[in-house]
mmCIF file as Biopython writes it, N, C-alpha, C and O atoms, coordinates in Angstrom:
data_model
#
loop_
_atom_site.group_PDB
_atom_site.id
_atom_site.type_symbol
_atom_site.label_atom_id
_atom_site.label_alt_id
_atom_site.label_comp_id
_atom_site.label_asym_id
_atom_site.label_entity_id
_atom_site.label_seq_id
_atom_site.pdbx_PDB_ins_code
_atom_site.Cartn_x
_atom_site.Cartn_y
_atom_site.Cartn_z
_atom_site.occupancy
_atom_site.B_iso_or_equiv
_atom_site.auth_seq_id
_atom_site.auth_asym_id
_atom_site.pdbx_PDB_model_num
ATOM 1   N N  . MET A ? 1  ? 0.817   -1.130  0.024   1.0 0.0 1  A 1 
ATOM 2   C CA . MET A ? 1  ? 0.065   0.090   -0.067  1.0 0.0 1  A 1 
ATOM 3   C C  . MET A ? 1  ? 0.886   1.226   -0.031  1.0 0.0 1  A 1 
ATOM 4   O O  . MET A ? 1  ? 0.510   2.234   -0.629  1.0 0.0 1  A 1 
ATOM 5   N N  . ILE A ? 2  ? 2.062   1.220   0.642   1.0 0.0 2  A 1 
ATOM 6   C CA . ILE A ? 2  ? 2.915   2.347   0.780   1.0 0.0 2  A 1 
ATOM 7   C C  . ILE A ? 2  ? 3.451   2.572   -0.828  1.0 0.0 2  A 1 
ATOM 8   O O  . ILE A ? 2  ? 3.680   3.710   -1.238  1.0 0.0 2  A 1 
ATOM 9   N N  . GLN A ? 3  ? 3.577   1.710   -1.449  1.0 0.0 3  A 1 
ATOM 10  C CA . GLN A ? 3  ? 4.204   1.904   -2.807  1.0 0.0 3  A 1 
ATOM 11  C C  . GLN A ? 3  ? 3.084   2.617   -3.691  1.0 0.0 3  A 1 
ATOM 12  O O  . GLN A ? 3  ? 3.371   3.518   -4.480  1.0 0.0 3  A 1 
ATOM 13  N N  . PHE A ? 4  ? 1.939   2.201   -3.523  1.0 0.0 4  A 1 
ATOM 14  C CA . PHE A ? 4  ? 0.742   2.793   -4.214  1.0 0.0 4  A 1 
ATOM 15  C C  . PHE A ? 4  ? 0.669   4.301   -3.725  1.0 0.0 4  A 1 
ATOM 16  O O  . PHE A ? 4  ? 0.595   5.195   -4.567  1.0 0.0 4  A 1 
ATOM 17  N N  . ARG A ? 5  ? 0.686   4.551   -2.535  1.0 0.0 5  A 1 
ATOM 18  C CA . ARG A ? 5  ? 0.766   5.746   -1.964  1.0 0.0 5  A 1 
ATOM 19  C C  . ARG A ? 5  ? 1.829   6.755   -2.518  1.0 0.0 5  A 1 
ATOM 20  O O  . ARG A ? 5  ? 1.582   7.932   -2.781  1.0 0.0 5  A 1 
ATOM 21  N N  . ASN A ? 6  ? 3.038   6.142   -2.657  1.0 0.0 6  A 1 
ATOM 22  C CA . ASN A ? 6  ? 4.189   6.802   -3.181  1.0 0.0 6  A 1 
ATOM 23  C C  . ASN A ? 6  ? 4.000   7.160   -4.745  1.0 0.0 6  A 1 
ATOM 24  O O  . ASN A ? 6  ? 4.327   8.273   -5.159  1.0 0.0 6  A 1 
ATOM 25  N N  . VAL A ? 7  ? 3.515   6.274   -5.508  1.0 0.0 7  A 1 
ATOM 26  C CA . VAL A ? 7  ? 3.181   6.631   -6.939  1.0 0.0 7  A 1 
ATOM 27  C C  . VAL A ? 7  ? 2.237   7.709   -6.950  1.0 0.0 7  A 1 
ATOM 28  O O  . VAL A ? 7  ? 2.428   8.671   -7.694  1.0 0.0 7  A 1 
ATOM 29  N N  . ILE A ? 8  ? 1.219   7.644   -6.184  1.0 0.0 8  A 1 
ATOM 30  C CA . ILE A ? 8  ? 0.065   8.780   -6.283  1.0 0.0 8  A 1 
ATOM 31  C C  . ILE A ? 8  ? 0.879   10.083  -6.143  1.0 0.0 8  A 1 
ATOM 32  O O  . ILE A ? 8  ? 0.810   11.006  -6.955  1.0 0.0 8  A 1 
ATOM 33  N N  . ALA A ? 9  ? 1.721   10.077  -4.952  1.0 0.0 9  A 1 
ATOM 34  C CA . ALA A ? 9  ? 2.419   11.411  -4.543  1.0 0.0 9  A 1 
ATOM 35  C C  . ALA A ? 9  ? 3.443   11.695  -5.723  1.0 0.0 9  A 1 
ATOM 36  O O  . ALA A ? 9  ? 3.598   12.868  -6.065  1.0 0.0 9  A 1 
ATOM 37  N N  . GLN A ? 10 ? 4.089   10.775  -6.308  1.0 0.0 10 A 1 
ATOM 38  C CA . GLN A ? 10 ? 5.157   10.962  -7.266  1.0 0.0 10 A 1 
ATOM 39  C C  . GLN A ? 10 ? 4.631   11.613  -8.435  1.0 0.0 10 A 1 
ATOM 40  O O  . GLN A ? 10 ? 5.269   12.534  -8.946  1.0 0.0 10 A 1 
ATOM 41  N N  . TYR A ? 11 ? 3.454   11.202  -8.945  1.0 0.0 11 A 1 
ATOM 42  C CA . TYR A ? 11 ? 2.786   11.648  -10.259 1.0 0.0 11 A 1 
ATOM 43  C C  . TYR A ? 11 ? 1.773   12.497  -10.023 1.0 0.0 11 A 1 
ATOM 44  O O  . TYR A ? 11 ? 1.016   12.760  -10.957 1.0 0.0 11 A 1 
ATOM 45  N N  . ASN A ? 12 ? 1.567   13.080  -8.748  1.0 0.0 12 A 1 
ATOM 46  C CA . ASN A ? 12 ? 0.507   14.159  -8.469  1.0 0.0 12 A 1 
ATOM 47  C C  . ASN A ? 12 ? -0.842  13.687  -8.880  1.0 0.0 12 A 1 
ATOM 48  O O  . ASN A ? 12 ? -1.587  14.376  -9.577  1.0 0.0 12 A 1 
ATOM 49  N N  . ILE A ? 13 ? -1.165  12.435  -8.413  1.0 0.0 13 A 1 
ATOM 50  C CA . ILE A ? 13 ? -2.405  11.788  -8.946  1.0 0.0 13 A 1 
ATOM 51  C C  . ILE A ? 13 ? -3.435  12.095  -7.529  1.0 0.0 13 A 1 
ATOM 52  O O  . ILE A ? 13 ? -3.023  12.017  -6.372  1.0 0.0 13 A 1 
ATOM 53  N N  . GLU A ? 14 ? -4.596  12.390  -7.856  1.0 0.0 14 A 1 
ATOM 54  C CA . GLU A ? 14 ? -5.623  12.771  -6.731  1.0 0.0 14 A 1 
ATOM 55  C C  . GLU A ? 14 ? -5.845  11.412  -5.915  1.0 0.0 14 A 1 
ATOM 56  O O  . GLU A ? 14 ? -5.784  10.316  -6.470  1.0 0.0 14 A 1 
ATOM 57  N N  . GLU A ? 15 ? -6.073  11.554  -4.733  1.0 0.0 15 A 1 
ATOM 58  C CA . GLU A ? 15 ? -6.373  10.349  -3.921  1.0 0.0 15 A 1 
ATOM 59  C C  . GLU A ? 15 ? -7.733  9.628   -4.338  1.0 0.0 15 A 1 
ATOM 60  O O  . GLU A ? 15 ? -8.714  10.322  -4.605  1.0 0.0 15 A 1 
ATOM 61  N N  . PRO A ? 16 ? -7.783  8.441   -4.385  1.0 0.0 16 A 1 
ATOM 62  C CA . PRO A ? 16 ? -9.065  7.749   -4.752  1.0 0.0 16 A 1 
ATOM 63  C C  . PRO A ? 16 ? -10.000 8.062   -3.673  1.0 0.0 16 A 1 
ATOM 64  O O  . PRO A ? 16 ? -9.805  8.076   -2.458  1.0 0.0 16 A 1 
ATOM 65  N N  . VAL A ? 17 ? -11.361 8.383   -4.553  1.0 0.0 17 A 1 
ATOM 66  C CA . VAL A ? 17 ? -12.482 8.838   -3.567  1.0 0.0 17 A 1 
ATOM 67  C C  . VAL A ? 17 ? -13.046 7.465   -3.085  1.0 0.0 17 A 1 
ATOM 68  O O  . VAL A ? 17 ? -13.418 7.494   -1.912  1.0 0.0 17 A 1 
ATOM 69  N N  . THR A ? 18 ? -13.185 6.336   -3.688  1.0 0.0 18 A 1 
ATOM 70  C CA . THR A ? 18 ? -13.802 5.115   -3.280  1.0 0.0 18 A 1 
ATOM 71  C C  . THR A ? 18 ? -12.754 3.998   -3.763  1.0 0.0 18 A 1 
ATOM 72  O O  . THR A ? 18 ? -12.182 4.022   -4.853  1.0 0.0 18 A 1 
ATOM 73  N N  . ILE A ? 19 ? -12.604 3.068   -2.826  1.0 0.0 19 A 1 
ATOM 74  C CA . ILE A ? 19 ? -11.821 1.700   -3.159  1.0 0.0 19 A 1 
ATOM 75  C C  . ILE A ? 19 ? -12.676 0.750   -2.822  1.0 0.0 19 A 1 
ATOM 76  O O  . ILE A ? 19 ? -13.312 0.720   -1.769  1.0 0.0 19 A 1 
ATOM 77  N N  . VAL A ? 20 ? -12.725 -0.219  -3.888  1.0 0.0 20 A 1 
ATOM 78  C CA . VAL A ? 20 ? -13.508 -1.500  -3.638  1.0 0.0 20 A 1 
ATOM 79  C C  . VAL A ? 20 ? -12.601 -2.709  -3.454  1.0 0.0 20 A 1 
ATOM 80  O O  . VAL A ? 20 ? -11.689 -2.918  -4.254  1.0 0.0 20 A 1 
ATOM 81  N N  . THR A ? 21 ? -12.822 -3.475  -2.460  1.0 0.0 21 A 1 
ATOM 82  C CA . THR A ? 21 ? -12.086 -4.702  -2.099  1.0 0.0 21 A 1 
ATOM 83  C C  . THR A ? 21 ? -12.966 -5.769  -1.744  1.0 0.0 21 A 1 
ATOM 84  O O  . THR A ? 21 ? -14.185 -5.643  -1.626  1.0 0.0 21 A 1 
ATOM 85  N N  . ASP A ? 22 ? -12.257 -6.924  -1.561  1.0 0.0 22 A 1 
ATOM 86  C CA . ASP A ? 22 ? -12.834 -8.049  -0.931  1.0 0.0 22 A 1 
ATOM 87  C C  . ASP A ? 22 ? -12.594 -7.698  0.559   1.0 0.0 22 A 1 
ATOM 88  O O  . ASP A ? 22 ? -12.153 -6.588  0.857   1.0 0.0 22 A 1 
ATOM 89  N N  . ARG A ? 23 ? -12.886 -8.655  1.519   1.0 0.0 23 A 1 
ATOM 90  C CA . ARG A ? 23 ? -12.965 -8.476  2.781   1.0 0.0 23 A 1 
ATOM 91  C C  . ARG A ? 23 ? -11.786 -8.936  3.532   1.0 0.0 23 A 1 
ATOM 92  O O  . ARG A ? 23 ? -11.829 -9.602  4.566   1.0 0.0 23 A 1 
ATOM 93  N N  . GLU A ? 24 ? -10.596 -8.472  2.849   1.0 0.0 24 A 1 
ATOM 94  C CA . GLU A ? 24 ? -9.393  -8.840  3.464   1.0 0.0 24 A 1 
ATOM 95  C C  . GLU A ? 24 ? -8.935  -7.943  4.534   1.0 0.0 24 A 1 
ATOM 96  O O  . GLU A ? 24 ? -8.612  -6.812  4.172   1.0 0.0 24 A 1 
ATOM 97  N N  . ILE A ? 25 ? -8.843  -8.242  5.824   1.0 0.0 25 A 1 
ATOM 98  C CA . ILE A ? 25 ? -8.761  -7.313  6.864   1.0 0.0 25 A 1 
ATOM 99  C C  . ILE A ? 25 ? -7.496  -6.621  6.894   1.0 0.0 25 A 1 
ATOM 100 O O  . ILE A ? 25 ? -7.455  -5.455  7.285   1.0 0.0 25 A 1 
ATOM 101 N N  . ALA A ? 26 ? -6.285  -7.338  6.452   1.0 0.0 26 A 1 
ATOM 102 C CA . ALA A ? 26 ? -5.116  -6.472  6.427   1.0 0.0 26 A 1 
ATOM 103 C C  . ALA A ? 26 ? -5.120  -5.349  5.414   1.0 0.0 26 A 1 
ATOM 104 O O  . ALA A ? 26 ? -4.578  -4.266  5.632   1.0 0.0 26 A 1 
ATOM 105 N N  . LEU A ? 27 ? -5.768  -5.663  4.276   1.0 0.0 27 A 1 
ATOM 106 C CA . LEU A ? 27 ? -5.963  -4.623  3.261   1.0 0.0 27 A 1 
ATOM 107 C C  . LEU A ? 27 ? -6.666  -3.356  3.611   1.0 0.0 27 A 1 
ATOM 108 O O  . LEU A ? 27 ? -6.372  -2.219  3.244   1.0 0.0 27 A 1 
ATOM 109 N N  . ILE A ? 28 ? -7.700  -3.762  4.427   1.0 0.0 28 A 1 
ATOM 110 C CA . ILE A ? 28 ? -8.777  -2.705  4.823   1.0 0.0 28 A 1 
ATOM 111 C C  . ILE A ? 28 ? -7.990  -1.761  5.822   1.0 0.0 28 A 1 
ATOM 112 O O  . ILE A ? 28 ? -7.968  -0.534  5.728   1.0 0.0 28 A 1 
ATOM 113 N N  . ASN A ? 29 ? -7.330  -2.529  6.816   1.0 0.0 29 A 1 
ATOM 114 C CA . ASN A ? 29 ? -6.512  -1.945  7.729   1.0 0.0 29 A 1 
ATOM 115 C C  . ASN A ? 29 ? -5.553  -0.839  7.110   1.0 0.0 29 A 1 
ATOM 116 O O  . ASN A ? 29 ? -5.567  0.347   7.440   1.0 0.0 29 A 1 
ATOM 117 N N  . SER A ? 30 ? -4.634  -1.472  6.063   1.0 0.0 30 A 1 
ATOM 118 C CA . SER A ? 30 ? -3.872  -0.496  5.309   1.0 0.0 30 A 1 
ATOM 119 C C  . SER A ? 30 ? -4.466  0.592   4.554   1.0 0.0 30 A 1 
ATOM 120 O O  . SER A ? 30 ? -3.813  1.621   4.380   1.0 0.0 30 A 1 
ATOM 121 N N  . LEU A ? 31 ? -5.709  0.461   4.060   1.0 0.0 31 A 1 
ATOM 122 C CA . LEU A ? 31 ? -6.388  1.539   3.319   1.0 0.0 31 A 1 
ATOM 123 C C  . LEU A ? 31 ? -6.759  2.514   4.389   1.0 0.0 31 A 1 
ATOM 124 O O  . LEU A ? 31 ? -6.629  3.723   4.196   1.0 0.0 31 A 1 
ATOM 125 N N  . ASN A ? 32 ? -7.224  2.017   5.534   1.0 0.0 32 A 1 
ATOM 126 C CA . ASN A ? 32 ? -7.534  3.129   6.654   1.0 0.0 32 A 1 
ATOM 127 C C  . ASN A ? 32 ? -6.227  3.883   6.987   1.0 0.0 32 A 1 
ATOM 128 O O  . ASN A ? 32 ? -6.289  5.086   7.238   1.0 0.0 32 A 1 
ATOM 129 N N  . LYS A ? 33 ? -5.248  3.339   6.997   1.0 0.0 33 A 1 
ATOM 130 C CA . LYS A ? 33 ? -4.039  4.071   7.370   1.0 0.0 33 A 1 
ATOM 131 C C  . LYS A ? 33 ? -3.535  4.976   6.204   1.0 0.0 33 A 1 
ATOM 132 O O  . LYS A ? 33 ? -3.193  6.137   6.427   1.0 0.0 33 A 1 
ATOM 133 N N  . TYR A ? 34 ? -3.495  4.435   4.975   1.0 0.0 34 A 1 
ATOM 134 C CA . TYR A ? 34 ? -2.759  5.330   4.020   1.0 0.0 34 A 1 
ATOM 135 C C  . TYR A ? 34 ? -3.750  6.152   3.256   1.0 0.0 34 A 1 
ATOM 136 O O  . TYR A ? 34 ? -3.365  7.139   2.628   1.0 0.0 34 A 1 
ATOM 137 N N  . PHE A ? 35 ? -5.122  5.762   3.282   1.0 0.0 35 A 1 
ATOM 138 C CA . PHE A ? 35 ? -5.994  6.576   2.450   1.0 0.0 35 A 1 
ATOM 139 C C  . PHE A ? 35 ? -7.134  6.817   3.447   1.0 0.0 35 A 1 
ATOM 140 O O  . PHE A ? 35 ? -8.211  6.286   3.177   1.0 0.0 35 A 1 
ATOM 141 N N  . PRO A ? 36 ? -7.042  7.493   4.477   1.0 0.0 36 A 1 
ATOM 142 C CA . PRO A ? 36 ? -8.142  7.795   5.376   1.0 0.0 36 A 1 
ATOM 143 C C  . PRO A ? 36 ? -9.248  8.542   4.874   1.0 0.0 36 A 1 
ATOM 144 O O  . PRO A ? 36 ? -10.363 8.427   5.384   1.0 0.0 36 A 1 
ATOM 145 N N  . GLY A ? 37 ? -8.996  9.379   3.809   1.0 0.0 37 A 1 
ATOM 146 C CA . GLY A ? 37 ? -10.137 10.041  3.287   1.0 0.0 37 A 1 
ATOM 147 C C  . GLY A ? 37 ? -10.969 9.469   2.164   1.0 0.0 37 A 1 
ATOM 148 O O  . GLY A ? 37 ? -11.922 10.049  1.644   1.0 0.0 37 A 1 
ATOM 149 N N  . SER A ? 38 ? -10.465 8.142   1.806   1.0 0.0 38 A 1 
ATOM 150 C CA . SER A ? 38 ? -11.125 7.403   0.890   1.0 0.0 38 A 1 
ATOM 151 C C  . SER A ? 38 ? -12.303 6.589   1.393   1.0 0.0 38 A 1 
ATOM 152 O O  . SER A ? 38 ? -12.274 6.299   2.589   1.0 0.0 38 A 1 
ATOM 153 N N  . THR A ? 39 ? -13.246 6.211   0.731   1.0 0.0 39 A 1 
ATOM 154 C CA . THR A ? 39 ? -14.391 5.513   1.222   1.0 0.0 39 A 1 
ATOM 155 C C  . THR A ? 39 ? -14.111 4.023   0.654   1.0 0.0 39 A 1 
ATOM 156 O O  . THR A ? 39 ? -13.764 3.766   -0.498  1.0 0.0 39 A 1 
ATOM 157 N N  . HIS A ? 40 ? -14.316 3.164   1.623   1.0 0.0 40 A 1 
ATOM 158 C CA . HIS A ? 40 ? -14.003 1.689   1.280   1.0 0.0 40 A 1 
ATOM 159 C C  . HIS A ? 40 ? -15.310 1.032   1.171   1.0 0.0 40 A 1 
ATOM 160 O O  . HIS A ? 40 ? -16.074 1.081   2.135   1.0 0.0 40 A 1 
ATOM 161 N N  . ILE A ? 41 ? -15.638 0.434   0.115   1.0 0.0 41 A 1 
ATOM 162 C CA . ILE A ? 41 ? -16.839 -0.559  -0.063  1.0 0.0 41 A 1 
ATOM 163 C C  . ILE A ? 41 ? -16.417 -1.945  -0.407  1.0 0.0 41 A 1 
ATOM 164 O O  . ILE A ? 41 ? -15.329 -2.210  -0.917  1.0 0.0 41 A 1 
ATOM 165 N N  . LEU A ? 42 ? -17.325 -2.803  -0.105  1.0 0.0 42 A 1 
ATOM 166 C CA . LEU A ? 42 ? -17.017 -4.205  -0.445  1.0 0.0 42 A 1 
ATOM 167 C C  . LEU A ? 42 ? -17.540 -4.520  -1.830  1.0 0.0 42 A 1 
ATOM 168 O O  . LEU A ? 42 ? -18.587 -4.037  -2.260  1.0 0.0 42 A 1 
ATOM 169 N N  . CYS A ? 43 ? -16.624 -5.503  -2.634  1.0 0.0 43 A 1 
ATOM 170 C CA . CYS A ? 43 ? -16.945 -5.916  -3.905  1.0 0.0 43 A 1 
ATOM 171 C C  . CYS A ? 43 ? -18.354 -6.795  -3.880  1.0 0.0 43 A 1 
ATOM 172 O O  . CYS A ? 43 ? -18.502 -7.781  -3.158  1.0 0.0 43 A 1 
ATOM 173 N N  . ARG A ? 44 ? -19.260 -6.333  -4.690  1.0 0.0 44 A 1 
ATOM 174 C CA . ARG A ? 44 ? -20.588 -6.982  -4.668  1.0 0.0 44 A 1 
ATOM 175 C C  . ARG A ? 44 ? -20.404 -8.471  -5.125  1.0 0.0 44 A 1 
ATOM 176 O O  . ARG A ? 44 ? -21.187 -9.332  -4.722  1.0 0.0 44 A 1 
ATOM 177 N N  . TRP A ? 45 ? -19.390 -8.764  -5.950  1.0 0.0 45 A 1 
ATOM 178 C CA . TRP A ? 45 ? -19.289 -10.224 -6.320  1.0 0.0 45 A 1 
ATOM 179 C C  . TRP A ? 45 ? -18.769 -11.008 -5.315  1.0 0.0 45 A 1 
ATOM 180 O O  . TRP A ? 45 ? -19.105 -12.192 -5.323  1.0 0.0 45 A 1 
ATOM 181 N N  . HIS A ? 46 ? -18.043 -10.630 -4.470  1.0 0.0 46 A 1 
ATOM 182 C CA . HIS A ? 46 ? -17.415 -11.173 -3.200  1.0 0.0 46 A 1 
ATOM 183 C C  . HIS A ? 46 ? -18.568 -11.484 -2.226  1.0 0.0 46 A 1 
ATOM 184 O O  . HIS A ? 46 ? -18.860 -12.597 -1.788  1.0 0.0 46 A 1 
ATOM 185 N N  . VAL A ? 47 ? -19.167 -10.323 -1.967  1.0 0.0 47 A 1 
ATOM 186 C CA . VAL A ? 47 ? -20.411 -10.484 -1.133  1.0 0.0 47 A 1 
ATOM 187 C C  . VAL A ? 47 ? -21.453 -11.529 -1.475  1.0 0.0 47 A 1 
ATOM 188 O O  . VAL A ? 47 ? -21.974 -12.284 -0.654  1.0 0.0 47 A 1 
ATOM 189 N N  . ASN A ? 48 ? -21.707 -11.492 -2.811  1.0 0.0 48 A 1 
ATOM 190 C CA . ASN A ? 48 ? -22.624 -12.595 -3.223  1.0 0.0 48 A 1 
ATOM 191 C C  . ASN A ? 48 ? -22.062 -14.000 -3.102  1.0 0.0 48 A 1 
ATOM 192 O O  . ASN A ? 48 ? -22.759 -14.944 -2.731  1.0 0.0 48 A 1 
ATOM 193 N N  . MET A ? 49 ? -20.715 -14.113 -3.445  1.0 0.0 49 A 1 
ATOM 194 C CA . MET A ? 49 ? -20.160 -15.447 -3.381  1.0 0.0 49 A 1 
ATOM 195 C C  . MET A ? 49 ? -20.085 -15.918 -1.809  1.0 0.0 49 A 1 
ATOM 196 O O  . MET A ? 49 ? -20.099 -17.110 -1.502  1.0 0.0 49 A 1 
ATOM 197 N N  . ASN A ? 50 ? -20.015 -14.992 -0.968  1.0 0.0 50 A 1 
ATOM 198 C CA . ASN A ? 50 ? -20.116 -15.373 0.382   1.0 0.0 50 A 1 
ATOM 199 C C  . ASN A ? 50 ? -21.406 -15.740 0.869   1.0 0.0 50 A 1 
ATOM 200 O O  . ASN A ? 50 ? -21.509 -16.676 1.662   1.0 0.0 50 A 1 
ATOM 201 N N  . VAL A ? 51 ? -22.467 -15.055 0.449   1.0 0.0 51 A 1 
ATOM 202 C CA . VAL A ? 51 ? -23.807 -15.451 0.882   1.0 0.0 51 A 1 
ATOM 203 C C  . VAL A ? 51 ? -24.225 -16.708 0.273   1.0 0.0 51 A 1 
ATOM 204 O O  . VAL A ? 51 ? -24.993 -17.443 0.895   1.0 0.0 51 A 1 
ATOM 205 N N  . LEU A ? 52 ? -23.775 -17.041 -0.933  1.0 0.0 52 A 1 
ATOM 206 C CA . LEU A ? 52 ? -23.867 -18.306 -1.538  1.0 0.0 52 A 1 
ATOM 207 C C  . LEU A ? 52 ? -23.288 -19.457 -0.699  1.0 0.0 52 A 1 
ATOM 208 O O  . LEU A ? 52 ? -23.920 -20.484 -0.451  1.0 0.0 52 A 1 
ATOM 209 N N  . ALA A ? 53 ? -22.089 -19.216 -0.299  1.0 0.0 53 A 1 
ATOM 210 C CA . ALA A ? 53 ? -21.373 -20.306 0.321   1.0 0.0 53 A 1 
ATOM 211 C C  . ALA A ? 53 ? -21.966 -20.554 1.617   1.0 0.0 53 A 1 
ATOM 212 O O  . ALA A ? 53 ? -22.038 -21.740 1.938   1.0 0.0 53 A 1 
ATOM 213 N N  . LYS A ? 54 ? -22.434 -19.637 2.483   1.0 0.0 54 A 1 
ATOM 214 C CA . LYS A ? 54 ? -22.863 -19.639 3.714   1.0 0.0 54 A 1 
ATOM 215 C C  . LYS A ? 54 ? -24.410 -20.142 3.680   1.0 0.0 54 A 1 
ATOM 216 O O  . LYS A ? 54 ? -24.891 -20.540 4.741   1.0 0.0 54 A 1 
ATOM 217 N N  . THR A ? 55 ? -25.080 -20.139 2.692   1.0 0.0 55 A 1 
ATOM 218 C CA . THR A ? 55 ? -26.495 -20.429 2.700   1.0 0.0 55 A 1 
ATOM 219 C C  . THR A ? 55 ? -26.806 -21.572 1.850   1.0 0.0 55 A 1 
ATOM 220 O O  . THR A ? 55 ? -27.975 -21.955 1.803   1.0 0.0 55 A 1 
ATOM 221 N N  . LYS A ? 56 ? -25.878 -22.180 1.156   1.0 0.0 56 A 1 
ATOM 222 C CA . LYS A ? 56 ? -26.128 -23.317 0.144   1.0 0.0 56 A 1 
ATOM 223 C C  . LYS A ? 56 ? -26.592 -24.446 0.935   1.0 0.0 56 A 1 
ATOM 224 O O  . LYS A ? 56 ? -27.378 -25.133 0.283   1.0 0.0 56 A 1 
ATOM 225 N N  . ARG A ? 57 ? -26.395 -24.852 2.041   1.0 0.0 57 A 1 
ATOM 226 C CA . ARG A ? 57 ? -26.716 -26.011 2.734   1.0 0.0 57 A 1 
ATOM 227 C C  . ARG A ? 57 ? -28.216 -25.882 3.190   1.0 0.0 57 A 1 
ATOM 228 O O  . ARG A ? 57 ? -28.816 -26.918 3.477   1.0 0.0 57 A 1 
ATOM 229 N N  . PHE A ? 58 ? -28.852 -24.668 3.274   1.0 0.0 58 A 1 
ATOM 230 C CA . PHE A ? 58 ? -30.171 -24.444 3.429   1.0 0.0 58 A 1 
ATOM 231 C C  . PHE A ? 58 ? -31.182 -24.663 2.260   1.0 0.0 58 A 1 
ATOM 232 O O  . PHE A ? 58 ? -32.395 -24.682 2.468   1.0 0.0 58 A 1 
ATOM 233 N N  . PHE A ? 59 ? -30.637 -24.826 1.035   1.0 0.0 59 A 1 
ATOM 234 C CA . PHE A ? 59 ? -31.489 -25.095 -0.071  1.0 0.0 59 A 1 
ATOM 235 C C  . PHE A ? 59 ? -31.168 -26.482 -0.547  1.0 0.0 59 A 1 
ATOM 236 O O  . PHE A ? 59 ? -30.046 -26.988 -0.523  1.0 0.0 59 A 1 
ATOM 237 N N  . PRO A ? 60 ? -32.461 -27.140 -1.057  1.0 0.0 60 A 1 
ATOM 238 C CA . PRO A ? 60 ? -32.223 -28.397 -1.605  1.0 0.0 60 A 1 
ATOM 239 C C  . PRO A ? 60 ? -31.441 -28.430 -2.817  1.0 0.0 60 A 1 
ATOM 240 O O  . PRO A ? 60 ? -31.347 -27.380 -3.452  1.0 0.0 60 A 1 
ATOM 241 N N  . LYS A ? 61 ? -30.870 -29.460 -3.235  1.0 0.0 61 A 1 
ATOM 242 C CA . LYS A ? 61 ? -30.218 -29.703 -4.439  1.0 0.0 61 A 1 
ATOM 243 C C  . LYS A ? 61 ? -31.023 -29.673 -5.532  1.0 0.0 61 A 1 
ATOM 244 O O  . LYS A ? 61 ? -32.208 -29.934 -5.327  1.0 0.0 61 A 1 
ATOM 245 N N  . PRO A ? 62 ? -30.606 -29.365 -6.890  1.0 0.0 62 A 1 
ATOM 246 C CA . PRO A ? 62 ? -31.680 -29.380 -7.998  1.0 0.0 62 A 1 
ATOM 247 C C  . PRO A ? 62 ? -31.999 -30.816 -8.240  1.0 0.0 62 A 1 
ATOM 248 O O  . PRO A ? 62 ? -31.250 -31.764 -8.007  1.0 0.0 62 A 1 
ATOM 249 N N  . ILE A ? 63 ? -33.263 -30.862 -8.761  1.0 0.0 63 A 1 
ATOM 250 C CA . ILE A ? 63 ? -33.747 -32.206 -9.068  1.0 0.0 63 A 1 
ATOM 251 C C  . ILE A ? 63 ? -33.476 -32.445 -10.471 1.0 0.0 63 A 1 
ATOM 252 O O  . ILE A ? 63 ? -33.758 -31.568 -11.287 1.0 0.0 63 A 1 
ATOM 253 N N  . GLN A ? 64 ? -32.875 -33.715 -10.894 1.0 0.0 64 A 1 
ATOM 254 C CA . GLN A ? 64 ? -32.638 -33.890 -12.313 1.0 0.0 64 A 1 
ATOM 255 C C  . GLN A ? 64 ? -33.572 -34.804 -12.788 1.0 0.0 64 A 1 
ATOM 256 O O  . GLN A ? 64 ? -33.828 -35.815 -12.133 1.0 0.0 64 A 1 
ATOM 257 N N  . ASP A ? 65 ? -34.134 -34.557 -13.895 1.0 0.0 65 A 1 
ATOM 258 C CA . ASP A ? 65 ? -35.158 -35.386 -14.525 1.0 0.0 65 A 1 
ATOM 259 C C  . ASP A ? 65 ? -34.310 -36.532 -15.213 1.0 0.0 65 A 1 
ATOM 260 O O  . ASP A ? 65 ? -33.355 -36.273 -15.945 1.0 0.0 65 A 1 
ATOM 261 N N  . PRO A ? 66 ? -34.713 -37.769 -14.936 1.0 0.0 66 A 1 
ATOM 262 C CA . PRO A ? 66 ? -33.937 -38.734 -15.721 1.0 0.0 66 A 1 
ATOM 263 C C  . PRO A ? 66 ? -34.223 -38.946 -17.182 1.0 0.0 66 A 1 
ATOM 264 O O  . PRO A ? 66 ? -33.582 -39.717 -17.897 1.0 0.0 66 A 1 
ATOM 265 N N  . GLY A ? 67 ? -35.298 -38.157 -17.596 1.0 0.0 67 A 1 
ATOM 266 C CA . GLY A ? 67 ? -35.619 -38.310 -19.060 1.0 0.0 67 A 1 
ATOM 267 C C  . GLY A ? 67 ? -34.932 -37.289 -19.859 1.0 0.0 67 A 1 
ATOM 268 O O  . GLY A ? 67 ? -35.035 -37.320 -21.086 1.0 0.0 67 A 1 
ATOM 269 N N  . THR A ? 68 ? -34.185 -36.313 -19.218 1.0 0.0 68 A 1 
ATOM 270 C CA . THR A ? 68 ? -33.509 -35.164 -19.992 1.0 0.0 68 A 1 
ATOM 271 C C  . THR A ? 68 ? -31.989 -35.640 -20.023 1.0 0.0 68 A 1 
ATOM 272 O O  . THR A ? 68 ? -31.483 -36.431 -19.227 1.0 0.0 68 A 1 
ATOM 273 N N  . ILE A ? 69 ? -31.409 -35.063 -21.003 1.0 0.0 69 A 1 
ATOM 274 C CA . ILE A ? 69 ? -29.982 -35.128 -21.193 1.0 0.0 69 A 1 
ATOM 275 C C  . ILE A ? 69 ? -29.287 -33.970 -20.837 1.0 0.0 69 A 1 
ATOM 276 O O  . ILE A ? 69 ? -29.657 -32.931 -21.384 1.0 0.0 69 A 1 
ATOM 277 N N  . SER A ? 70 ? -28.288 -33.910 -19.977 1.0 0.0 70 A 1 
ATOM 278 C CA . SER A ? 70 ? -27.510 -32.907 -19.514 1.0 0.0 70 A 1 
ATOM 279 C C  . SER A ? 70 ? -26.414 -32.673 -20.067 1.0 0.0 70 A 1 
ATOM 280 O O  . SER A ? 70 ? -25.696 -31.762 -19.654 1.0 0.0 70 A 1 
#
């Protein structure tokens, strides 16, 4: 993260307004340290995959019709 911060400073690039990540705690902590003015949001794809993984056991498996070819 420090390298990214240095490149932004070196090339006079504006600090990001919003940063999208997965829920990696070390990365989030680093973002809070080096980009305190930026908003952090979670990636929608990662959230959806997490919900699917956590709830899959509550739903029955698809029923396959023996008369169809898959």
